Steps between C-alpha positions, in 0.01 A plus 500: 500500500681363181732820510603414841587137411707613206679761709576240771633265221733764365630569843560140570681458172720792569589366855586158338732671254665686772538170691662338204747790472584478862558125467788548247807346632798720582870412455652308791684731749842616376441366138510699189578441121865479392613821337593305184163356421144535648205281539191416273183688562274367778764307684637574849817380673403232764858435617851619424875434604827648424851354569825385340444158373547246215224453248445221231363657182348297222693530175478288180786261621315438839573730796766752573604580851590856581577702812412866578258731681162320473159645522202259528150637432171297505216661323134396544203606293229718670183324576250550216750619245529346147734196504778511239644184357846363552589616145362861577713533804812379325452726194428797729834457648682407194382817338590712801851361515557571138388854548771561740764344275504147653475157333296183546724216594227231566127493441304182538171372661475724821868610530717761349838634549615854403829684504553885512852654464525871608828674582705184473270348769297176430154450647333159457124476554313162550124488440281211611120499473264291734134417548386565142643859515370598846847512645847555357850542654775720378861444616738778404872438541735800470857390424790732576736572216816289492756673718867430564744613762857480363810678627802640302725234648260221384493660148876516494523133621267394212675700240837356611365140484253502221551822306143622555210525744132508434314776681120536541432869470124581497350710224137599421353259227616614169707785640858575574488719822657332793250447776600651850535148665788418264701818563711316762630262231606797290686643797665169550617489130651853549660393824657196315646719228637764756672223692653358182598793276671267252169310432294560188173333444221449250152546628276274300111486494299184463129447467254200505314407175179705549471735202687513181874421474554853357319678775669292772849580350415871496366480860797310632739753352304793658514330835867426472563857417281625781713302740810627353395855517393452871852361580664795321292743711665328809841624380626225275666598170291413201801369313514200741153390395309380195126411477375206283142368450459135414109484526378146525804352319677344811253359744642311801158339596190360347274777366200266529472562873456834679800412726710449178388825354586692812861349499542593131399872580848605625794728461845343490824670590767345280878547557681646201 
């Protein structure tokens, strides 16, 4: 009789465990982790949203409004799972962001802001923790690299009036290879020089103040030479061009803001 009771108890316990497993919540329909960063263990996505939008990110100075492709993910702790603290959730994501080369912009109480720059593209991440750690939200904003549409005629007008024009040519971070989306600007520089065979120009690279002055000067020179070489490949005589790297020596905006840094990362065409 006792053996039967024990056997039934084991069977009931097994069924209970199966029931718990079946009760595990699944991600909401159509929702999944962002490719850049995943969830903590024992959480599921209870809701999600994706659209182009403006997001206010917490920074040391207050908040910073940015626009881009926005992914919103709400994570909820599975019933019966160990509950982490606010600090555990923040540290988990802070370490994960650092492991992919990102930085912590803000980290206080139940909120954190992170930034990841890959391939010249900035991604901002906002983390907010609720209900003693049972829920947290991630907002991931992917910002497109600064682009510029400029024609050969517009360049010539600027050179005639001001003697120079600032161009925003995209490169990978720390590299000098011109990204595909900026090849159109290179073509317009070549078109400008073909239309005005008497024109000689200096191609001058500039950076923001991230990194050392020495490395920035080297990088800006390499980028200027990369643009010059690309223009030569379009059929322009190398004797009409020179390349100069100024690094961070000649900012045109405040390097304390991300917008200012973006403006300072430029290539100028200067009339000789």
